[in-house]
C-alpha positions, 0 to 999 in steps of 0.5 A: 577306476581300474578296480571297478573296471576289472571287476566288471570284466571278471564278472562278465567273463565268469557269466560268459563261462557258465553260459557256454558251459551250460550250453555245451552240456545240453547239447552234448546229451542231445546227440544221437549216436553215430553208430548202427547198433545191432545186438544178437544173443550176447553179441552187439556189433556197432557200425561207425560212420567212416567204416570202423566196426566194433564187436562186443562179445565173450572170449569164448566166440573169438578165434585167431586164424593166422593174421585174422580174428574170427568172430562166431556169432549165433 
């Protein structure tokens, strides 16, 4: 009796886990990026919600000036 109940509960748990996992996988691929992206030459600028800015560039475009980092764009 207890084996049957345990087997049914395990089967329900396994099927539910697969169902939730597949649902999460589908939802994650449909999400839009939460950043505005601009590409200028070899520079890529991402402006994220919350005000975070990420700049992708090469090392020769980066200069330190005191406590600041200057990025030269063309």
